[in-house]
Gaussian input, Z-matrix of N, CA and C with variables (Angstrom, degrees):
# hf/3-21g

backbone

0 1
 N
 C     1     B1
 C     2     B2     1     A1
 N     3     B3     2     A2     1     D1
 C     4     B4     3     A3     2     D2
 C     5     B5     4     A4     3     D3
 N     6     B6     5     A5     4     D4
 C     7     B7     6     A6     5     D5
 C     8     B8     7     A7     6     D6
 N     9     B9     8     A8     7     D7
 C    10    B10     9     A9     8     D8
 C    11    B11    10    A10     9     D9
 N    12    B12    11    A11    10    D10
 C    13    B13    12    A12    11    D11
 C    14    B14    13    A13    12    D12
 N    15    B15    14    A14    13    D13
 C    16    B16    15    A15    14    D14
 C    17    B17    16    A16    15    D15
 N    18    B18    17    A17    16    D16
 C    19    B19    18    A18    17    D17
 C    20    B20    19    A19    18    D18
 N    21    B21    20    A20    19    D19
 C    22    B22    21    A21    20    D20
 C    23    B23    22    A22    21    D21
 N    24    B24    23    A23    22    D22
 C    25    B25    24    A24    23    D23
 C    26    B26    25    A25    24    D24
 N    27    B27    26    A26    25    D25
 C    28    B28    27    A27    26    D26
 C    29    B29    28    A28    27    D27
 N    30    B30    29    A29    28    D28
 C    31    B31    30    A30    29    D29
 C    32    B32    31    A31    30    D30
 N    33    B33    32    A32    31    D31
 C    34    B34    33    A33    32    D32
 C    35    B35    34    A34    33    D33
 N    36    B36    35    A35    34    D34
 C    37    B37    36    A36    35    D35
 C    38    B38    37    A37    36    D36
 N    39    B39    38    A38    37    D37
 C    40    B40    39    A39    38    D38
 C    41    B41    40    A40    39    D39
 N    42    B42    41    A41    40    D40
 C    43    B43    42    A42    41    D41
 C    44    B44    43    A43    42    D42
 N    45    B45    44    A44    43    D43
 C    46    B46    45    A45    44    D44
 C    47    B47    46    A46    45    D45
 N    48    B48    47    A47    46    D46
 C    49    B49    48    A48    47    D47
 C    50    B50    49    A49    48    D48
 N    51    B51    50    A50    49    D49
 C    52    B52    51    A51    50    D50
 C    53    B53    52    A52    51    D51
 N    54    B54    53    A53    52    D52
 C    55    B55    54    A54    53    D53
 C    56    B56    55    A55    54    D54
 N    57    B57    56    A56    55    D55
 C    58    B58    57    A57    56    D56
 C    59    B59    58    A58    57    D57
 N    60    B60    59    A59    58    D58
 C    61    B61    60    A60    59    D59
 C    62    B62    61    A61    60    D60
 N    63    B63    62    A62    61    D61
 C    64    B64    63    A63    62    D62
 C    65    B65    64    A64    63    D63
 N    66    B66    65    A65    64    D64
 C    67    B67    66    A66    65    D65
 C    68    B68    67    A67    66    D66
 N    69    B69    68    A68    67    D67
 C    70    B70    69    A69    68    D68
 C    71    B71    70    A70    69    D69
 N    72    B72    71    A71    70    D70
 C    73    B73    72    A72    71    D71
 C    74    B74    73    A73    72    D72
 N    75    B75    74    A74    73    D73
 C    76    B76    75    A75    74    D74
 C    77    B77    76    A76    75    D75
 N    78    B78    77    A77    76    D76
 C    79    B79    78    A78    77    D77
 C    80    B80    79    A79    78    D78
 N    81    B81    80    A80    79    D79
 C    82    B82    81    A81    80    D80
 C    83    B83    82    A82    81    D81
 N    84    B84    83    A83    82    D82
 C    85    B85    84    A84    83    D83
 C    86    B86    85    A85    84    D84
 N    87    B87    86    A86    85    D85
 C    88    B88    87    A87    86    D86
 C    89    B89    88    A88    87    D87
 N    90    B90    89    A89    88    D88
 C    91    B91    90    A90    89    D89
 C    92    B92    91    A91    90    D90
 N    93    B93    92    A92    91    D91
 C    94    B94    93    A93    92    D92
 C    95    B95    94    A94    93    D93
 N    96    B96    95    A95    94    D94
 C    97    B97    96    A96    95    D95
 C    98    B98    97    A97    96    D96
 N    99    B99    98    A98    97    D97
 C   100   B100    99    A99    98    D98
 C   101   B101   100   A100    99    D99
 N   102   B102   101   A101   100   D100
 C   103   B103   102   A102   101   D101
 C   104   B104   103   A103   102   D102
 N   105   B105   104   A104   103   D103
 C   106   B106   105   A105   104   D104
 C   107   B107   106   A106   105   D105
 N   108   B108   107   A107   106   D106
 C   109   B109   108   A108   107   D107
 C   110   B110   109   A109   108   D108
 N   111   B111   110   A110   109   D109
 C   112   B112   111   A111   110   D110
 C   113   B113   112   A112   111   D111
 N   114   B114   113   A113   112   D112
 C   115   B115   114   A114   113   D113
 C   116   B116   115   A115   114   D114
 N   117   B117   116   A116   115   D115
 C   118   B118   117   A117   116   D116
 C   119   B119   118   A118   117   D117
 N   120   B120   119   A119   118   D118
 C   121   B121   120   A120   119   D119
 C   122   B122   121   A121   120   D120
 N   123   B123   122   A122   121   D121
 C   124   B124   123   A123   122   D122
 C   125   B125   124   A124   123   D123
 N   126   B126   125   A125   124   D124
 C   127   B127   126   A126   125   D125
 C   128   B128   127   A127   126   D126
 N   129   B129   128   A128   127   D127
 C   130   B130   129   A129   128   D128
 C   131   B131   130   A130   129   D129
 N   132   B132   131   A131   130   D130
 C   133   B133   132   A132   131   D131
 C   134   B134   133   A133   132   D132
 N   135   B135   134   A134   133   D133
 C   136   B136   135   A135   134   D134
 C   137   B137   136   A136   135   D135
 N   138   B138   137   A137   136   D136
 C   139   B139   138   A138   137   D137
 C   140   B140   139   A139   138   D138
 N   141   B141   140   A140   139   D139
 C   142   B142   141   A141   140   D140
 C   143   B143   142   A142   141   D141
 N   144   B144   143   A143   142   D142
 C   145   B145   144   A144   143   D143
 C   146   B146   145   A145   144   D144
 N   147   B147   146   A146   145   D145
 C   148   B148   147   A147   146   D146
 C   149   B149   148   A148   147   D147
 N   150   B150   149   A149   148   D148
 C   151   B151   150   A150   149   D149
 C   152   B152   151   A151   150   D150
 N   153   B153   152   A152   151   D151
 C   154   B154   153   A153   152   D152
 C   155   B155   154   A154   153   D153
 N   156   B156   155   A155   154   D154
 C   157   B157   156   A156   155   D155
 C   158   B158   157   A157   156   D156
 N   159   B159   158   A158   157   D157
 C   160   B160   159   A159   158   D158
 C   161   B161   160   A160   159   D159
 N   162   B162   161   A161   160   D160
 C   163   B163   162   A162   161   D161
 C   164   B164   163   A163   162   D162
 N   165   B165   164   A164   163   D163
 C   166   B166   165   A165   164   D164
 C   167   B167   166   A166   165   D165
 N   168   B168   167   A167   166   D166
 C   169   B169   168   A168   167   D167
 C   170   B170   169   A169   168   D168
 N   171   B171   170   A170   169   D169
 C   172   B172   171   A171   170   D170
 C   173   B173   172   A172   171   D171
 N   174   B174   173   A173   172   D172
 C   175   B175   174   A174   173   D173
 C   176   B176   175   A175   174   D174
 N   177   B177   176   A176   175   D175
 C   178   B178   177   A177   176   D176
 C   179   B179   178   A178   177   D177
 N   180   B180   179   A179   178   D178
 C   181   B181   180   A180   179   D179
 C   182   B182   181   A181   180   D180
 N   183   B183   182   A182   181   D181
 C   184   B184   183   A183   182   D182
 C   185   B185   184   A184   183   D183
 N   186   B186   185   A185   184   D184
 C   187   B187   186   A186   185   D185
 C   188   B188   187   A187   186   D186
 N   189   B189   188   A188   187   D187
 C   190   B190   189   A189   188   D188
 C   191   B191   190   A190   189   D189
 N   192   B192   191   A191   190   D190
 C   193   B193   192   A192   191   D191
 C   194   B194   193   A193   192   D192
 N   195   B195   194   A194   193   D193
 C   196   B196   195   A195   194   D194
 C   197   B197   196   A196   195   D195
 N   198   B198   197   A197   196   D196
 C   199   B199   198   A198   197   D197
 C   200   B200   199   A199   198   D198
 N   201   B201   200   A200   199   D199
 C   202   B202   201   A201   200   D200
 C   203   B203   202   A202   201   D201
 N   204   B204   203   A203   202   D202
 C   205   B205   204   A204   203   D203
 C   206   B206   205   A205   204   D204
 N   207   B207   206   A206   205   D205
 C   208   B208   207   A207   206   D206
 C   209   B209   208   A208   207   D207
 N   210   B210   209   A209   208   D208
 C   211   B211   210   A210   209   D209
 C   212   B212   211   A211   210   D210
 N   213   B213   212   A212   211   D211
 C   214   B214   213   A213   212   D212
 C   215   B215   214   A214   213   D213
 N   216   B216   215   A215   214   D214
 C   217   B217   216   A216   215   D215
 C   218   B218   217   A217   216   D216
 N   219   B219   218   A218   217   D217
 C   220   B220   219   A219   218   D218
 C   221   B221   220   A220   219   D219
 N   222   B222   221   A221   220   D220
 C   223   B223   222   A222   221   D221
 C   224   B224   223   A223   222   D222
 N   225   B225   224   A224   223   D223
 C   226   B226   225   A225   224   D224
 C   227   B227   226   A226   225   D225
 N   228   B228   227   A227   226   D226
 C   229   B229   228   A228   227   D227
 C   230   B230   229   A229   228   D228
 N   231   B231   230   A230   229   D229
 C   232   B232   231   A231   230   D230
 C   233   B233   232   A232   231   D231
 N   234   B234   233   A233   232   D232
 C   235   B235   234   A234   233   D233
 C   236   B236   235   A235   234   D234
 N   237   B237   236   A236   235   D235
 C   238   B238   237   A237   236   D236
 C   239   B239   238   A238   237   D237

   B1=1.4603
   B2=1.5367
   B3=1.3195
   B4=1.4586
   B5=1.5530
   B6=1.3096
   B7=1.4678
   B8=1.5186
   B9=1.3395
   B10=1.4284
   B11=1.5345
   B12=1.3163
   B13=1.4523
   B14=1.5296
   B15=1.2975
   B16=1.4943
   B17=1.4874
   B18=1.3429
   B19=1.4298
   B20=1.5593
   B21=1.3380
   B22=1.4890
   B23=1.5051
   B24=1.3320
   B25=1.4676
   B26=1.5444
   B27=1.3088
   B28=1.4949
   B29=1.5218
   B30=1.3181
   B31=1.4717
   B32=1.5038
   B33=1.3250
   B34=1.4725
   B35=1.5455
   B36=1.3847
   B37=1.4334
   B38=1.5469
   B39=1.3388
   B40=1.4837
   B41=1.5080
   B42=1.3195
   B43=1.4459
   B44=1.5504
   B45=1.3388
   B46=1.4692
   B47=1.4944
   B48=1.2982
   B49=1.4579
   B50=1.5310
   B51=1.2997
   B52=1.4680
   B53=1.4997
   B54=1.3190
   B55=1.4578
   B56=1.5293
   B57=1.3514
   B58=1.4576
   B59=1.4930
   B60=1.3412
   B61=1.4778
   B62=1.5294
   B63=1.3408
   B64=1.4603
   B65=1.5226
   B66=1.3147
   B67=1.4603
   B68=1.5450
   B69=1.3233
   B70=1.4602
   B71=1.5547
   B72=1.3375
   B73=1.4782
   B74=1.5273
   B75=1.3334
   B76=1.4252
   B77=1.5668
   B78=1.2935
   B79=1.4507
   B80=1.5275
   B81=1.3021
   B82=1.4565
   B83=1.4919
   B84=1.3346
   B85=1.4790
   B86=1.5134
   B87=1.3480
   B88=1.4471
   B89=1.4875
   B90=1.3338
   B91=1.4598
   B92=1.5369
   B93=1.3492
   B94=1.4487
   B95=1.5197
   B96=1.3501
   B97=1.4362
   B98=1.5057
   B99=1.3133
   B100=1.4538
   B101=1.5480
   B102=1.3478
   B103=1.4414
   B104=1.5585
   B105=1.3415
   B106=1.4635
   B107=1.5104
   B108=1.3224
   B109=1.4669
   B110=1.5073
   B111=1.3069
   B112=1.4952
   B113=1.5242
   B114=1.3091
   B115=1.4881
   B116=1.5202
   B117=1.3278
   B118=1.4710
   B119=1.5417
   B120=1.3425
   B121=1.4540
   B122=1.5803
   B123=1.2819
   B124=1.4706
   B125=1.4847
   B126=1.3127
   B127=1.4987
   B128=1.5235
   B129=1.3452
   B130=1.4467
   B131=1.5328
   B132=1.3182
   B133=1.4281
   B134=1.5315
   B135=1.3791
   B136=1.4375
   B137=1.5218
   B138=1.3089
   B139=1.4776
   B140=1.5623
   B141=1.3186
   B142=1.4380
   B143=1.5400
   B144=1.3277
   B145=1.4718
   B146=1.5173
   B147=1.3497
   B148=1.4541
   B149=1.4813
   B150=1.3640
   B151=1.4499
   B152=1.5345
   B153=1.3340
   B154=1.4647
   B155=1.4950
   B156=1.3457
   B157=1.4882
   B158=1.5028
   B159=1.3360
   B160=1.4253
   B161=1.5595
   B162=1.3375
   B163=1.4619
   B164=1.5388
   B165=1.3361
   B166=1.5100
   B167=1.4952
   B168=1.3568
   B169=1.4545
   B170=1.5445
   B171=1.3185
   B172=1.4852
   B173=1.5144
   B174=1.3614
   B175=1.4752
   B176=1.4875
   B177=1.3212
   B178=1.5175
   B179=1.4675
   B180=1.3558
   B181=1.4376
   B182=1.5038
   B183=1.3752
   B184=1.4804
   B185=1.5332
   B186=1.3326
   B187=1.4451
   B188=1.5271
   B189=1.3573
   B190=1.4763
   B191=1.4979
   B192=1.3095
   B193=1.4433
   B194=1.5215
   B195=1.3526
   B196=1.4590
   B197=1.5316
   B198=1.3373
   B199=1.4455
   B200=1.5004
   B201=1.3005
   B202=1.4425
   B203=1.5275
   B204=1.3086
   B205=1.4998
   B206=1.5153
   B207=1.3282
   B208=1.4685
   B209=1.5112
   B210=1.2904
   B211=1.4605
   B212=1.5137
   B213=1.3477
   B214=1.4556
   B215=1.5144
   B216=1.3125
   B217=1.5044
   B218=1.4790
   B219=1.3397
   B220=1.4979
   B221=1.5233
   B222=1.3309
   B223=1.4805
   B224=1.4928
   B225=1.3252
   B226=1.4840
   B227=1.5142
   B228=1.3204
   B229=1.4497
   B230=1.5331
   B231=1.2986
   B232=1.4623
   B233=1.5269
   B234=1.3334
   B235=1.4542
   B236=1.5149
   B237=1.3407
   B238=1.4802
   B239=1.5379
   A1=106.38
   A2=115.61
   A3=120.10
   A4=108.25
   A5=113.33
   A6=119.51
   A7=110.92
   A8=114.10
   A9=123.92
   A10=107.14
   A11=117.90
   A12=121.39
   A13=107.83
   A14=115.47
   A15=121.12
   A16=111.73
   A17=116.28
   A18=122.98
   A19=107.87
   A20=115.19
   A21=120.38
   A22=103.32
   A23=115.91
   A24=120.31
   A25=110.71
   A26=113.69
   A27=121.11
   A28=104.33
   A29=115.54
   A30=120.10
   A31=111.02
   A32=115.96
   A33=121.76
   A34=113.41
   A35=118.82
   A36=118.36
   A37=111.01
   A38=116.19
   A39=119.79
   A40=110.53
   A41=117.60
   A42=123.25
   A43=111.61
   A44=115.78
   A45=121.10
   A46=110.19
   A47=119.11
   A48=122.66
   A49=108.60
   A50=116.14
   A51=119.42
   A52=114.48
   A53=118.63
   A54=123.56
   A55=110.42
   A56=115.40
   A57=122.06
   A58=111.45
   A59=115.45
   A60=121.51
   A61=109.45
   A62=116.57
   A63=120.88
   A64=110.16
   A65=115.69
   A66=122.45
   A67=106.11
   A68=114.51
   A69=120.94
   A70=106.81
   A71=114.11
   A72=119.45
   A73=110.20
   A74=117.86
   A75=123.78
   A76=110.49
   A77=117.69
   A78=121.66
   A79=112.12
   A80=119.41
   A81=121.04
   A82=111.50
   A83=117.50
   A84=122.91
   A85=112.90
   A86=116.35
   A87=121.01
   A88=111.56
   A89=117.05
   A90=122.18
   A91=109.42
   A92=115.45
   A93=120.01
   A94=110.11
   A95=115.50
   A96=123.14
   A97=108.62
   A98=117.32
   A99=122.65
   A100=108.19
   A101=114.91
   A102=122.06
   A103=107.24
   A104=115.80
   A105=120.11
   A106=111.33
   A107=115.91
   A108=123.56
   A109=115.08
   A110=116.93
   A111=123.82
   A112=106.99
   A113=115.64
   A114=118.34
   A115=112.24
   A116=115.80
   A117=120.53
   A118=109.27
   A119=115.26
   A120=119.71
   A121=107.52
   A122=114.06
   A123=122.77
   A124=105.22
   A125=117.67
   A126=120.89
   A127=112.19
   A128=117.57
   A129=121.25
   A130=108.04
   A131=115.26
   A132=119.67
   A133=108.38
   A134=116.73
   A135=121.57
   A136=108.48
   A137=116.35
   A138=122.54
   A139=109.24
   A140=114.25
   A141=118.10
   A142=109.58
   A143=113.85
   A144=121.29
   A145=111.47
   A146=114.80
   A147=121.27
   A148=106.16
   A149=118.09
   A150=120.82
   A151=109.09
   A152=114.76
   A153=121.66
   A154=108.30
   A155=117.37
   A156=122.08
   A157=108.34
   A158=117.30
   A159=120.65
   A160=110.91
   A161=117.11
   A162=122.25
   A163=111.43
   A164=116.42
   A165=119.23
   A166=112.02
   A167=117.35
   A168=120.92
   A169=112.19
   A170=114.18
   A171=121.81
   A172=109.92
   A173=117.19
   A174=122.50
   A175=108.29
   A176=114.25
   A177=121.01
   A178=106.49
   A179=117.24
   A180=119.20
   A181=110.16
   A182=113.71
   A183=119.43
   A184=105.09
   A185=119.01
   A186=123.33
   A187=108.82
   A188=116.03
   A189=119.66
   A190=110.77
   A191=117.53
   A192=122.68
   A193=112.14
   A194=115.85
   A195=123.60
   A196=107.81
   A197=117.22
   A198=120.62
   A199=113.03
   A200=114.45
   A201=122.25
   A202=109.98
   A203=117.18
   A204=123.00
   A205=108.20
   A206=116.75
   A207=122.00
   A208=108.69
   A209=116.32
   A210=123.37
   A211=111.17
   A212=117.07
   A213=121.46
   A214=108.68
   A215=115.59
   A216=122.14
   A217=114.34
   A218=115.50
   A219=124.20
   A220=113.53
   A221=117.47
   A222=123.01
   A223=108.52
   A224=114.72
   A225=121.69
   A226=108.59
   A227=116.24
   A228=123.25
   A229=107.54
   A230=117.29
   A231=123.23
   A232=107.37
   A233=114.09
   A234=121.16
   A235=107.77
   A236=115.20
   A237=119.68
   A238=110.08
   D1=134.13
   D2=179.77
   D3=-81.89
   D4=142.37
   D5=-177.77
   D6=-116.33
   D7=159.11
   D8=-178.69
   D9=-111.86
   D10=139.02
   D11=174.99
   D12=-85.50
   D13=129.17
   D14=-177.27
   D15=-128.68
   D16=132.81
   D17=174.78
   D18=-129.60
   D19=125.69
   D20=176.98
   D21=-120.20
   D22=128.55
   D23=-179.17
   D24=-136.94
   D25=142.02
   D26=168.86
   D27=-99.89
   D28=167.69
   D29=-178.07
   D30=-57.74
   D31=-36.16
   D32=-170.65
   D33=-97.46
   D34=-16.17
   D35=-175.46
   D36=-167.88
   D37=152.42
   D38=174.33
   D39=-71.75
   D40=143.82
   D41=-179.55
   D42=-106.19
   D43=-41.79
   D44=179.57
   D45=-153.17
   D46=141.20
   D47=174.86
   D48=-151.38
   D49=111.64
   D50=179.67
   D51=175.44
   D52=-176.07
   D53=177.61
   D54=-92.88
   D55=135.28
   D56=-178.84
   D57=-133.10
   D58=161.08
   D59=174.83
   D60=-75.75
   D61=-41.37
   D62=-179.49
   D63=-160.84
   D64=161.70
   D65=174.16
   D66=-139.07
   D67=130.79
   D68=178.64
   D69=-112.37
   D70=130.36
   D71=-173.95
   D72=-127.04
   D73=153.58
   D74=178.37
   D75=-87.34
   D76=80.99
   D77=178.71
   D78=-68.26
   D79=157.30
   D80=-179.66
   D81=-68.09
   D82=-23.01
   D83=177.11
   D84=-94.52
   D85=3.14
   D86=-178.69
   D87=129.79
   D88=166.04
   D89=-177.81
   D90=-69.10
   D91=140.32
   D92=178.35
   D93=-138.51
   D94=145.37
   D95=-179.01
   D96=-113.67
   D97=129.94
   D98=178.77
   D99=-107.99
   D100=135.75
   D101=176.93
   D102=-118.82
   D103=174.23
   D104=177.47
   D105=-52.90
   D106=139.42
   D107=177.16
   D108=63.53
   D109=26.48
   D110=173.94
   D111=-59.40
   D112=147.22
   D113=175.65
   D114=-63.89
   D115=158.20
   D116=-177.34
   D117=-62.43
   D118=140.24
   D119=179.91
   D120=-155.91
   D121=148.24
   D122=168.74
   D123=-127.30
   D124=128.90
   D125=-178.53
   D126=-148.26
   D127=140.91
   D128=171.96
   D129=-73.83
   D130=151.95
   D131=178.23
   D132=-119.24
   D133=149.48
   D134=179.96
   D135=-108.44
   D136=178.95
   D137=177.95
   D138=-59.12
   D139=134.81
   D140=179.24
   D141=165.11
   D142=-152.60
   D143=-177.28
   D144=-127.73
   D145=130.59
   D146=172.93
   D147=-88.43
   D148=128.14
   D149=179.31
   D150=-112.75
   D151=122.55
   D152=-176.65
   D153=-108.06
   D154=125.93
   D155=175.82
   D156=-105.27
   D157=117.37
   D158=-178.11
   D159=-92.85
   D160=160.94
   D161=-178.74
   D162=-58.88
   D163=-29.57
   D164=-178.20
   D165=-73.42
   D166=-5.65
   D167=-178.35
   D168=95.36
   D169=-9.98
   D170=178.88
   D171=-75.22
   D172=141.71
   D173=175.23
   D174=-107.64
   D175=150.16
   D176=174.12
   D177=-135.94
   D178=145.44
   D179=179.84
   D180=-130.52
   D181=150.49
   D182=-179.35
   D183=-133.89
   D184=123.81
   D185=176.79
   D186=-83.04
   D187=136.48
   D188=178.05
   D189=-132.08
   D190=159.50
   D191=172.94
   D192=-101.52
   D193=-24.82
   D194=176.71
   D195=-174.04
   D196=171.98
   D197=179.00
   D198=173.29
   D199=-175.82
   D200=177.12
   D201=-135.53
   D202=136.10
   D203=178.80
   D204=-112.35
   D205=133.90
   D206=167.95
   D207=-128.36
   D208=129.86
   D209=178.13
   D210=-124.97
   D211=122.17
   D212=174.84
   D213=-159.83
   D214=147.83
   D215=177.80
   D216=49.33
   D217=42.70
   D218=177.72
   D219=64.33
   D220=24.30
   D221=175.91
   D222=-128.54
   D223=122.89
   D224=174.80
   D225=-103.86
   D226=128.67
   D227=176.91
   D228=-117.48
   D229=128.07
   D230=178.69
   D231=-123.14
   D232=121.95
   D233=175.40
   D234=-106.29
   D235=123.89
   D236=-178.12
   D237=-124.43

């Protein structure tokens, strides 16, 4: 299974950094799910929950009030 590199950071500390199967984010135009090798994108995020699916089958969630997503070269960076 191909994995996606994901980094989630707050101004004051890192929240998550690792390889994941997928990440679902609350985009301002609607919820979107990113998988490995997703096309490049930059998107604002609205209040909601980021859902992280790990290779182990375990899920992790992060609540946000807003943020920005950048995806390129199989690496997603989310600033919250």
